[in-house]
PASEBA-1860 file (N, C-alpha, C; in nm, 3 decimals):
! residues 241
1> MEEKKKIL> 0.695/-2.029/-2.837/0.604/-1.945/-2.757/0.684/-1.875/-2.647 ~ 0.657/-1.747/-2.627/0.728/-1.670/-2.525/0.692/-1.721/-2.386 ~ 0.793/-1.738/-2.302/0.771/-1.786/-2.167/0.695/-1.682/-2.086 ~ 0.595/-1.728/-2.012/0.515/-1.638/-1.930/0.596/-1.591/-1.811 ~ 0.592/-1.460/-1.787/0.666/-1.400/-1.676/0.586/-1.411/-1.546 ~ 0.657/-1.439/-1.439/0.597/-1.445/-1.306/0.611/-1.307/-1.243 ~ 0.499/-1.242/-1.214/0.499/-1.101/-1.173/0.433/-1.084/-1.037 ~ 0.499/-1.004/-0.951/0.448/-0.976/-0.817/0.427/-0.826/-0.799
9> IIIPAYNE> 0.312/-0.788/-0.747/0.283/-0.649/-0.711/0.307/-0.634/-0.561 ~ 0.404/-0.550/-0.523/0.438/-0.525/-0.384/0.363/-0.400/-0.338 ~ 0.284/-0.412/-0.231/0.203/-0.301/-0.182/0.244/-0.271/-0.038 ~ 0.340/-0.179/-0.016/0.376/-0.142/0.121/0.263/-0.061/0.184 ~ 0.233/-0.089/0.310/0.120/-0.021/0.375/0.152/0.009/0.520 ~ 0.146/0.136/0.555/0.160/0.178/0.694/0.040/0.264/0.731 ~ -0.043/0.215/0.820/-0.165/0.283/0.863/-0.252/0.324/0.744 ~ -0.284/0.224/0.661/-0.366/0.248/0.542/-0.502/0.181/0.554
17> ADNIVHVV> -0.559/0.179/0.674/-0.689/0.115/0.695/-0.798/0.177/0.608 ~ -0.785/0.307/0.579/-0.887/0.375/0.498/-0.877/0.340/0.349 ~ -0.763/0.288/0.307/-0.738/0.272/0.164/-0.713/0.129/0.117 ~ -0.665/0.042/0.204/-0.608/-0.084/0.158/-0.709/-0.175/0.090 ~ -0.833/-0.175/0.136/-0.934/-0.261/0.072/-0.957/-0.219/-0.072 ~ -0.973/-0.089/-0.094/-0.996/-0.040/-0.230/-0.875/-0.069/-0.319 ~ -0.754/-0.047/-0.267/-0.632/-0.068/-0.347/-0.621/-0.214/-0.389 ~ -0.634/-0.305/-0.294/-0.615/-0.447/-0.325/-0.728/-0.500/-0.412
25> KSMMEQAP> -0.851/-0.465/-0.381/-0.963/-0.517/-0.460/-0.963/-0.460/-0.602 ~ -0.919/-0.335/-0.618/-0.907/-0.279/-0.754/-0.804/-0.357/-0.834 ~ -0.694/-0.390/-0.769/-0.591/-0.467/-0.837/-0.638/-0.607/-0.871 ~ -0.709/-0.671/-0.778/-0.759/-0.806/-0.801/-0.862/-0.809/-0.914 ~ -0.941/-0.703/-0.925/-1.044/-0.696/-1.029/-0.984/-0.661/-1.165 ~ -0.890/-0.566/-1.168/-0.838/-0.518/-1.295/-0.716/-0.595/-1.345 ~ -0.642/-0.658/-1.253/-0.521/-0.731/-1.293/-0.511/-0.864/-1.217 ~ -0.612/-0.950/-1.231/-0.613/-1.076/-1.154/-0.505/-1.175/-1.197
33> QYDYLVVN> -0.441/-1.149/-1.312/-0.337/-1.240/-1.361/-0.206/-1.226/-1.285 ~ -0.194/-1.122/-1.202/-0.069/-1.099/-1.129/-0.087/-1.130/-0.980 ~ 0.019/-1.180/-0.920/0.021/-1.201/-0.776/0.044/-1.066/-0.707 ~ 0.004/-1.059/-0.581/0.029/-0.938/-0.504/0.069/-0.975/-0.362 ~ 0.132/-0.881/-0.293/0.169/-0.900/-0.153/0.158/-0.766/-0.082 ~ 0.069/-0.755/0.015/0.064/-0.638/0.102/0.171/-0.655/0.209 ~ 0.256/-0.554/0.225/0.356/-0.557/0.332/0.310/-0.460/0.439 ~ 0.254/-0.514/0.547/0.208/-0.430/0.657/0.328/-0.388/0.740
41> DGSTDKTL> 0.358/-0.258/0.736/0.481/-0.207/0.798/0.459/-0.166/0.943 ~ 0.423/-0.262/1.026/0.405/-0.232/1.168/0.295/-0.131/1.195 ~ 0.187/-0.136/1.119/0.079/-0.038/1.134/0.020/-0.041/1.275 ~ -0.020/0.077/1.322/-0.083/0.088/1.453/-0.234/0.104/1.443 ~ -0.286/0.110/1.321/-0.430/0.117/1.302/-0.483/-0.024/1.269 ~ -0.590/-0.034/1.193/-0.653/-0.164/1.166/-0.608/-0.227/1.034 ~ -0.498/-0.179/0.977/-0.452/-0.232/0.849/-0.433/-0.384/0.854 ~ -0.363/-0.433/0.955/-0.340/-0.577/0.966/-0.470/-0.653/0.985
49> AICEQENF> -0.557/-0.604/1.072/-0.685/-0.672/1.097/-0.769/-0.679/0.969 ~ -0.764/-0.573/0.889/-0.839/-0.572/0.763/-0.782/-0.676/0.666 ~ -0.649/-0.682/0.657/-0.586/-0.782/0.569/-0.626/-0.923/0.610 ~ -0.630/-0.947/0.740/-0.671/-1.080/0.790/-0.818/-1.105/0.760 ~ -0.902/-1.006/0.785/-1.046/-1.020/0.765/-1.080/-1.043/0.618 ~ -1.009/-0.971/0.529/-1.038/-0.981/0.385/-0.964/-1.097/0.319 ~ -0.884/-1.169/0.400/-0.807/-1.282/0.348/-0.712/-1.239/0.236 ~ -0.653/-1.119/0.252/-0.554/-1.072/0.157/-0.423/-1.149/0.176
57> RYLDLSIN> -0.344/-1.153/0.073/-0.209/-1.210/0.084/-0.119/-1.101/0.142 ~ -0.063/-1.125/0.259/0.013/-1.018/0.325/0.134/-1.072/0.399 ~ 0.227/-0.982/0.422/0.344/-1.006/0.505/0.339/-0.904/0.617 ~ 0.348/-0.948/0.742/0.336/-0.858/0.856/0.473/-0.833/0.918 ~ 0.516/-0.708/0.917/0.640/-0.669/0.986/0.603/-0.628/1.128 ~ 0.666/-0.688/1.226/0.626/-0.667/1.365/0.656/-0.526/1.415 ~ 0.752/-0.458/1.352/0.783/-0.319/1.386/0.783/-0.236/1.258 ~ 0.771/-0.105/1.275/0.771/-0.015/1.161/0.914/0.000/1.106
65> MGIGGAVQ> 0.935/-0.046/0.983/1.066/-0.043/0.920/1.085/0.079/0.830 ~ 0.978/0.153/0.804/0.985/0.262/0.708/0.962/0.209/0.568 ~ 0.935/0.299/0.475/0.901/0.258/0.339/1.011/0.175/0.275 ~ 1.137/0.212/0.299/1.248/0.136/0.239/1.252/-0.006/0.289 ~ 1.236/-0.025/0.421/1.238/-0.159/0.478/1.120/-0.242/0.431 ~ 1.003/-0.180/0.420/0.883/-0.252/0.375/0.898/-0.297/0.230 ~ 0.948/-0.207/0.145/0.967/-0.242/0.004/1.074/-0.350/-0.011 ~ 1.182/-0.339/0.064/1.287/-0.440/0.057/1.234/-0.576/0.101
73> AGYIYAYK> 1.149/-0.579/0.202/1.088/-0.705/0.244/1.010/-0.768/0.128 ~ 0.941/-0.684/0.052/0.871/-0.733/-0.066/0.966/-0.789/-0.171 ~ 1.079/-0.721/-0.191/1.178/-0.770/-0.287/1.240/-0.902/-0.240 ~ 1.264/-0.915/-0.110/1.317/-1.041/-0.057/1.219/-1.155/-0.085 ~ 1.091/-1.128/-0.062/0.987/-1.227/-0.090/0.987/-1.263/-0.240 ~ 0.995/-1.160/-0.324/0.994/-1.184/-0.469/1.115/-1.265/-0.513 ~ 1.231/-1.235/-0.456/1.353/-1.306/-0.493/1.346/-1.452/-0.449 ~ 1.303/-1.475/-0.325/1.298/-1.611/-0.272/1.192/-1.696/-0.342
81> NNYDIAVQ> 1.091/-1.630/-0.398/0.984/-1.704/-0.466/0.995/-1.698/-0.618 ~ 1.113/-1.659/-0.665/1.149/-1.669/-0.807/1.058/-1.591/-0.902 ~ 1.026/-1.468/-0.862/0.950/-1.381/-0.953/1.043/-1.319/-1.056 ~ 0.992/-1.300/-1.177/1.070/-1.240/-1.285/1.064/-1.088/-1.282 ~ 0.949/-1.033/-1.239/0.928/-0.888/-1.235/0.856/-0.854/-1.106 ~ 0.896/-0.744/-1.044/0.826/-0.694/-0.926/0.783/-0.550/-0.952 ~ 0.665/-0.516/-0.908/0.609/-0.381/-0.923/0.580/-0.325/-0.784 ~ 0.623/-0.203/-0.759/0.587/-0.132/-0.636/0.461/-0.050/-0.661
89> MDGDGQHD> 0.366/-0.062/-0.572/0.241/0.015/-0.582/0.201/0.060/-0.442 ~ 0.193/0.190/-0.418/0.165/0.241/-0.284/0.027/0.197/-0.235 ~ 0.014/0.185/-0.103/-0.111/0.142/-0.044/-0.208/0.253/-0.015 ~ -0.180/0.376/-0.061/-0.267/0.490/-0.029/-0.366/0.525/-0.140 ~ -0.367/0.447/-0.248/-0.465/0.469/-0.354/-0.422/0.568/-0.460 ~ -0.298/0.619/-0.454/-0.254/0.717/-0.553/-0.218/0.654/-0.688 ~ -0.180/0.528/-0.686/-0.133/0.464/-0.809/-0.247/0.389/-0.877 ~ -0.268/0.418/-1.003/-0.380/0.365/-1.080/-0.339/0.233/-1.147
97> VAYLEKLL> -0.414/0.128/-1.116/-0.386/-0.005/-1.174/-0.396/-0.002/-1.327 ~ -0.472/0.091/-1.380/-0.492/0.099/-1.525/-0.360/0.118/-1.600 ~ -0.257/0.170/-1.533/-0.129/0.196/-1.599/-0.027/0.085/-1.575 ~ -0.071/-0.024/-1.514/0.020/-0.132/-1.482/0.084/-0.193/-1.606 ~ 0.004/-0.216/-1.709/0.058/-0.276/-1.831/0.161/-0.186/-1.897 ~ 0.135/-0.055/-1.896/0.230/0.040/-1.954/0.362/0.037/-1.878 ~ 0.353/0.018/-1.747/0.473/0.011/-1.664/0.555/-0.115/-1.696 ~ 0.487/-0.222/-1.729/0.554/-0.350/-1.754/0.612/-0.362/-1.895
105> EPIMADEA> 0.557/-0.289/-1.989/0.594/-0.307/-2.130/0.744/-0.298/-2.158 ~ 0.816/-0.195/-2.110/0.959/-0.187/-2.142/1.040/-0.305/-2.088 ~ 1.000/-0.359/-1.972/1.071/-0.475/-1.917/1.036/-0.600/-1.997 ~ 0.910/-0.616/-2.031/0.868/-0.733/-2.109/0.936/-0.735/-2.245 ~ 0.963/-0.616/-2.301/1.030/-0.606/-2.430/1.182/-0.606/-2.417 ~ 1.233/-0.621/-2.296/1.376/-0.618/-2.267/1.440/-0.487/-2.312 ~ 1.368/-0.378/-2.289/1.420/-0.245/-2.322/1.463/-0.168/-2.197 ~ 1.429/-0.220/-2.079/1.464/-0.153/-1.954/1.472/-0.255/-1.842
113> DVVIGSRF> 1.548/-0.219/-1.739/1.558/-0.301/-1.618/1.473/-0.242/-1.505 ~ 1.462/-0.111/-1.504/1.383/-0.039/-1.404/1.295/0.061/-1.478 ~ 1.164/0.059/-1.450/1.069/0.148/-1.516/0.995/0.228/-1.409 ~ 0.991/0.360/-1.427/0.929/0.450/-1.330/0.803/0.511/-1.392 ~ 0.694/0.503/-1.319/0.571/0.568/-1.362/0.577/0.716/-1.330 ~ 0.578/0.801/-1.432/0.602/0.944/-1.415/0.476/1.028/-1.433 ~ 0.452/1.115/-1.335/0.342/1.211/-1.344/0.373/1.326/-1.437 ~ 0.501/1.347/-1.464/0.544/1.474/-1.523/0.579/1.466/-1.671
121> LEKEGFQT> 0.566/1.348/-1.733/0.594/1.339/-1.876/0.481/1.402/-1.958 ~ 0.357/1.374/-1.921/0.243/1.432/-1.991/0.167/1.532/-1.905 ~ 0.207/1.542/-1.776/0.153/1.641/-1.682/0.001/1.636/-1.676 ~ -0.052/1.514/-1.659/-0.195/1.495/-1.641/-0.219/1.427/-1.507 ~ -0.340/1.443/-1.452/-0.372/1.384/-1.324/-0.314/1.466/-1.210 ~ -0.310/1.408/-1.091/-0.262/1.476/-0.972/-0.113/1.504/-0.984 ~ -0.073/1.631/-0.964/0.066/1.673/-0.988/0.142/1.705/-0.859 ~ 0.084/1.685/-0.744/0.138/1.718/-0.612/0.152/1.870/-0.596
129> SASRRTGI> 0.191/1.915/-0.478/0.196/2.058/-0.449/0.315/2.126/-0.517 ~ 0.307/2.259/-0.529/0.414/2.335/-0.594/0.546/2.320/-0.519 ~ 0.538/2.320/-0.384/0.662/2.309/-0.306/0.727/2.174/-0.325 ~ 0.647/2.069/-0.331/0.704/1.936/-0.352/0.759/1.921/-0.494 ~ 0.692/1.983/-0.592/0.744/1.978/-0.729/0.880/2.046/-0.736 ~ 0.896/2.156/-0.660/1.025/2.224/-0.658/1.133/2.131/-0.603 ~ 1.102/2.064/-0.494/1.196/1.969/-0.437/1.229/1.856/-0.532 ~ 1.127/1.805/-0.601/1.148/1.697/-0.699/1.239/1.744/-0.811
137> NILSSLIW> 1.218/1.866/-0.859/1.302/1.920/-0.966/1.447/1.934/-0.922 ~ 1.467/1.974/-0.796/1.605/1.986/-0.744/1.672/1.849/-0.742 ~ 1.600/1.748/-0.691/1.656/1.614/-0.685/1.678/1.556/-0.826 ~ 1.588/1.587/-0.917/1.604/1.543/-1.055/1.733/1.600/-1.115 ~ 1.758/1.728/-1.090/1.880/1.792/-1.140/2.005/1.730/-1.077 ~ 1.995/1.699/-0.947/2.108/1.638/-0.877/2.141/1.501/-0.935 ~ 2.038/1.422/-0.963/2.060/1.291/-1.022/2.119/1.304/-1.162 ~ 2.073/1.403/-1.236/2.129/1.427/-1.371/2.277/1.464/-1.362
145> ITTGKRIK> 2.313/1.548/-1.266/2.452/1.589/-1.249/2.540/1.472/-1.209 ~ 2.489/1.385/-1.121/2.572/1.276/-1.069/2.574/1.152/-1.157 ~ 2.473/1.137/-1.244/2.468/1.015/-1.326/2.465/1.042/-1.476 ~ 2.428/1.165/-1.516/2.415/1.195/-1.658/2.282/1.154/-1.716 ~ 2.189/1.107/-1.633/2.057/1.061/-1.679/1.949/1.150/-1.620 ~ 1.859/1.200/-1.704/1.751/1.286/-1.658/1.627/1.202/-1.628 ~ 1.587/1.201/-1.503/1.462/1.137/-1.460/1.376/1.246/-1.400 ~ 1.255/1.262/-1.451/1.170/1.373/-1.407/1.099/1.345/-1.275
153> DVTSGYRA> 1.041/1.227/-1.261/0.962/1.198/-1.141/1.042/1.107/-1.048 ~ 1.142/1.164/-0.984/1.238/1.085/-0.907/1.180/1.031/-0.776 ~ 1.068/1.086/-0.729/1.009/1.037/-0.605/0.891/0.943/-0.628 ~ 0.861/0.913/-0.752/0.750/0.822/-0.781/0.777/0.685/-0.720 ~ 0.680/0.635/-0.644/0.692/0.501/-0.588/0.624/0.396/-0.673 ~ 0.577/0.437/-0.791/0.512/0.344/-0.884/0.616/0.302/-0.985 ~ 0.674/0.184/-0.967/0.783/0.141/-1.055/0.791/-0.009/-1.063 ~ 0.855/-0.057/-1.168/0.871/-0.200/-1.191/1.018/-0.231/-1.216
161> VNRMFIEI> 1.060/-0.349/-1.175/1.199/-0.391/-1.196/1.203/-0.536/-1.243 ~ 1.310/-0.570/-1.313/1.324/-0.708/-1.361/1.393/-0.795/-1.257 ~ 1.420/-0.920/-1.295/1.477/-1.017/-1.201/1.612/-0.973/-1.148 ~ 1.694/-0.911/-1.233/1.825/-0.866/-1.190/1.813/-0.768/-1.073 ~ 1.719/-0.674/-1.083/1.706/-0.575/-0.977/1.620/-0.623/-0.861 ~ 1.540/-0.724/-0.880/1.477/-0.789/-0.765/1.587/-0.842/-0.673 ~ 1.686/-0.907/-0.732/1.797/-0.962/-0.652/1.880/-0.850/-0.588 ~ 1.914/-0.747/-0.666/1.996/-0.637/-0.614/1.924/-0.567/-0.499
169> YSKDYPTD> 1.796/-0.532/-0.518/1.722/-0.460/-0.416/1.688/-0.547/-0.296 ~ 1.680/-0.678/-0.316/1.655/-0.766/-0.201/1.773/-0.768/-0.106 ~ 1.892/-0.742/-0.159/2.013/-0.743/-0.078/2.050/-0.605/-0.024 ~ 2.013/-0.501/-0.096/2.053/-0.366/-0.057/1.951/-0.267/-0.112 ~ 1.874/-0.205/-0.022/1.774/-0.107/-0.064/1.778/0.011/0.033 ~ 1.771/0.133/-0.018/1.780/0.250/0.070/1.667/0.256/0.173 ~ 1.693/0.321/0.285/1.593/0.336/0.391/1.530/0.474/0.385 ~ 1.442/0.502/0.479/1.373/0.632/0.492/1.296/0.669/0.367
177> YPEPEAIV> 1.353/0.753/0.280/1.286/0.800/0.158/1.367/0.748/0.039 ~ 1.340/0.626/-0.003/1.436/0.554/-0.087/1.430/0.578/-0.237 ~ 1.323/0.638/-0.288/1.301/0.637/-0.433/1.416/0.701/-0.513 ~ 1.460/0.824/-0.480/1.570/0.883/-0.557/1.700/0.803/-0.544 ~ 1.730/0.756/-0.422/1.853/0.679/-0.402/1.851/0.549/-0.481 ~ 1.735/0.485/-0.488/1.723/0.360/-0.563/1.749/0.381/-0.711 ~ 1.713/0.499/-0.763/1.741/0.530/-0.903/1.892/0.539/-0.926 ~ 1.961/0.611/-0.837/2.106/0.625/-0.850/2.174/0.488/-0.838
185> AAMMHLGR> 2.129/0.407/-0.743/2.186/0.273/-0.727/2.167/0.190/-0.853 ~ 2.050/0.202/-0.915/2.024/0.128/-1.039/2.121/0.169/-1.149 ~ 2.145/0.299/-1.159/2.236/0.348/-1.262/2.380/0.308/-1.232 ~ 2.417/0.305/-1.105/2.551/0.264/-1.069/2.574/0.114/-1.095 ~ 2.465/0.038/-1.099/2.474/-0.102/-1.140/2.457/-0.117/-1.292 ~ 2.465/-0.003/-1.361/2.450/0.002/-1.507/2.315/-0.050/-1.554 ~ 2.212/-0.027/-1.472/2.078/-0.065/-1.512/2.020/0.032/-1.613 ~ 1.935/-0.020/-1.697/1.863/0.063/-1.795/1.736/0.115/-1.727
193> VCEVPVQM> 1.734/0.246/-1.703/1.623/0.308/-1.631/1.545/0.397/-1.726 ~ 1.413/0.384/-1.727/1.331/0.471/-1.812/1.203/0.509/-1.738 ~ 1.134/0.608/-1.792/1.006/0.653/-1.738/0.897/0.628/-1.841 ~ 0.776/0.602/-1.791/0.658/0.596/-1.877/0.552/0.689/-1.817 ~ 0.470/0.752/-1.899/0.370/0.845/-1.845/0.256/0.772/-1.775 ~ 0.222/0.818/-1.656/0.106/0.766/-1.584/0.031/0.884/-1.523 ~ -0.092/0.860/-1.486/-0.168/0.957/-1.408/-0.184/0.904/-1.267 ~ -0.166/0.990/-1.170/-0.185/0.952/-1.030/-0.300/1.029/-0.970
201> RAREGGVS> -0.346/0.979/-0.857/-0.458/1.042/-0.787/-0.410/1.098/-0.654 ~ -0.485/1.190/-0.599/-0.456/1.237/-0.464/-0.487/1.123/-0.367 ~ -0.420/1.124/-0.252/-0.445/1.022/-0.149/-0.595/1.011/-0.124 ~ -0.646/0.886/-0.120/-0.790/0.866/-0.109/-0.840/0.876/0.035 ~ -0.754/0.856/0.132/-0.794/0.863/0.272/-0.671/0.864/0.360 ~ -0.690/0.891/0.490/-0.577/0.894/0.580/-0.495/1.020/0.562 ~ -0.378/1.022/0.626/-0.292/1.140/0.625/-0.152/1.100/0.582 ~ -0.091/1.180/0.497/0.046/1.155/0.456/0.140/1.166/0.575
209> SITFKKSI> 0.243/1.081/0.577/0.340/1.084/0.687/0.445/1.192/0.668 ~ 0.446/1.260/0.552/0.549/1.360/0.523/0.496/1.499/0.561 ~ 0.542/1.551/0.673/0.505/1.685/0.720/0.605/1.787/0.664 ~ 0.581/1.916/0.696/0.673/2.020/0.647/0.814/1.998/0.702 ~ 0.823/1.969/0.832/0.955/1.946/0.892/1.023/1.824/0.830 ~ 0.943/1.720/0.806/1.000/1.600/0.744/1.044/1.628/0.600 ~ 0.976/1.722/0.534/1.015/1.757/0.397/1.154/1.821/0.394 ~ 1.182/1.906/0.492/1.315/1.968/0.502/1.420/1.861/0.528
217> YYMIKVTL> 1.391/1.773/0.623/1.481/1.661/0.652/1.501/1.574/0.528 ~ 1.390/1.549/0.458/1.392/1.467/0.337/1.492/1.522/0.236 ~ 1.484/1.651/0.207/1.570/1.712/0.107/1.717/1.702/0.146 ~ 1.747/1.731/0.272/1.886/1.725/0.319/1.938/1.582/0.315 ~ 1.859/1.490/0.371/1.900/1.351/0.380/1.918/1.288/0.243 ~ 1.821/1.309/0.153/1.828/1.246/0.022/1.941/1.306/-0.061 ~ 1.963/1.437/-0.051/2.074/1.499/-0.124/2.207/1.437/-0.082 ~ 2.229/1.425/0.049/2.353/1.364/0.098/2.361/1.217/0.058
225> AILICRLS> 2.248/1.148/0.066/2.248/1.005/0.033/2.281/0.981/-0.115 ~ 2.228/1.066/-0.203/2.258/1.052/-0.346/2.407/1.071/-0.371 ~ 2.464/1.173/-0.308/2.608/1.199/-0.326/2.692/1.083/-0.271 ~ 2.655/1.033/-0.153/2.729/0.922/-0.094/2.713/0.795/-0.178 ~ 2.592/0.771/-0.226/2.568/0.655/-0.311/2.653/0.661/-0.437 ~ 2.658/0.780/-0.496/2.737/0.798/-0.619/2.886/0.775/-0.592 ~ 2.935/0.827/-0.481/3.076/0.811/-0.447/3.109/0.667/-0.410 ~ 3.019/0.601/-0.339/3.047/0.465/-0.291/3.053/0.365/-0.405
233> YGIRRGKR> 2.970/0.386/-0.508/2.971/0.294/-0.621/3.083/0.329/-0.720 ~ 3.114/0.459/-0.727/3.213/0.501/-0.825/3.158/0.484/-0.966 ~ 3.245/0.488/-1.064/3.204/0.471/-1.203/3.228/0.327/-1.244 ~ 3.122/0.255/-1.275/3.135/0.116/-1.315/3.126/0.107/-1.468 ~ 3.215/0.037/-1.526/3.217/0.023/-1.672/3.219/-0.125/-1.707 ~ 3.177/-0.152/-1.830/3.183/-0.288/-1.878/3.058/-0.365/-1.839 ~ 3.077/-0.487/-1.791/2.964/-0.575/-1.761/2.879/-0.523/-1.649 ~ 2.747/-0.533/-1.668/2.658/-0.490/-1.561/2.665/-0.590/-1.447
241> V> 2.647/-0.537/-1.322/2.654/-0.624/-1.205/2.523/-0.620/-1.127
END
């Protein structure tokens, strides 16, 4: 009989008081077989109070660490508690629990180490704005140039990783806007990275933290970070690390 995998859903949340109840309860109703952990990233609204009131399983960061720090805290928890697979799911309601099984399938079949839920494979559901799609396409091309692997939805925060990458990401995970950098890091560790089609929704409540000015900073910072990440790891051959 195949050994049952221990799976954790990591839900980073910063000022998600409008969304967190729906996100967690939807997951509990549709996927009760999996554990979850809300990582409250130093929220200044009622996110923490709601988690306490609803008796959610949560980790409270006393200061705002940013999405990278919050996700890494989840990976540290997963590593220390011996989870086999960890899934990232945003706390803003954009990620649909209905696609969770599809996200897990390649890892369960030992066909991938990192699986990304992609909006752009079948181009259904919420597709984000035209300007952001342009930025995503630029970063996708940059990752293809630096790694030789084409990933379409490089900024998707809906992804799953196996035990090997739980350990890697628990020790070293990008900060600020980490999703594209984490893909490059996975490839530099010779990880098998793939995408599966998912549909996403528009944010259900609250306001996105990414403004126009932050978008410009995002593109410059992530472009430099991808190049530095690629140079720092170099070309690794042979056994995966």
